[in-house]
C-alpha positions in Angstrom: 252.3 266.9 37.6 254.0 264.0 39.4 253.6 260.4 38.4 251.7 259.7 41.6 249.2 262.4 40.9 248.7 261.0 37.3 248.1 257.6 38.8 245.6 258.9 41.3 243.7 260.8 38.5 243.6 257.7 36.3 242.3 255.5 39.1 239.7 258.1 39.9 238.5 258.3 36.3 238.3 254.5 36.1 236.4 254.3 39.4 233.9 257.0 38.3 233.3 255.4 34.9 232.7 252.0 36.4 230.3 253.4 39.1 228.3 255.1 36.4 228.1 252.0 34.2 227.1 249.9 37.3 224.4 252.3 38.1 222.9 252.2 34.6 223.2 248.4 34.4 221.3 247.7 37.6 218.7 250.5 37.5 216.4 248.0 35.8 214.0 248.5 32.9 211.4 251.3 33.0 208.2 250.3 34.7 205.5 249.0 32.2 202.3 251.1 32.3 200.0 248.1 32.0 201.8 246.3 34.8 201.6 249.4 37.0 197.9 249.8 36.3 197.3 246.2 37.2 199.2 246.6 40.4 197.1 249.7 41.3 193.9 247.9 40.6 195.1 245.0 42.9 196.0 247.5 45.6 192.5 249.1 45.4 190.9 245.7 45.7 193.0 244.8 48.7 192.0 248.1 50.4 188.3 247.4 49.9 188.8 243.9 51.4 190.7 245.4 54.3 187.9 248.0 54.9 185.4 245.1 55.1 187.5 243.2 57.5 188.0 246.2 59.7 184.2 246.8 59.7 183.6 243.2 60.7 186.3 243.4 63.5 185.0 246.6 64.9 181.2 246.2 64.7 180.8 243.9 67.7 179.2 240.4 67.5 176.3 241.0 65.2 176.0 237.5 63.7 173.5 238.6 61.0 175.8 241.4 59.7 178.8 239.1 59.8 176.9 236.4 57.8 175.7 239.0 55.2 179.3 240.3 54.8 180.6 236.8 54.3 177.8 236.1 51.7 178.6 239.4 49.8 182.2 238.4 49.6 181.4 234.9 48.3 179.2 236.5 45.5 182.2 238.2 44.0 
């Protein structure tokens, strides 16, 4: 083995070890189950609100229905 081959191998080993360490350092902590559940509840709530807004936007100009939808949202 020539000295240049040895240098290339050493540099490759150093590069690979640093890349692995970097990947483990910045992968972040494991997701918290409680936090994930909270986010899922929030997404479900936002989907319900979006459904109401889509219904309001696509149902035409029924003022009574619009007023009742707004009142039902205020009651929450």
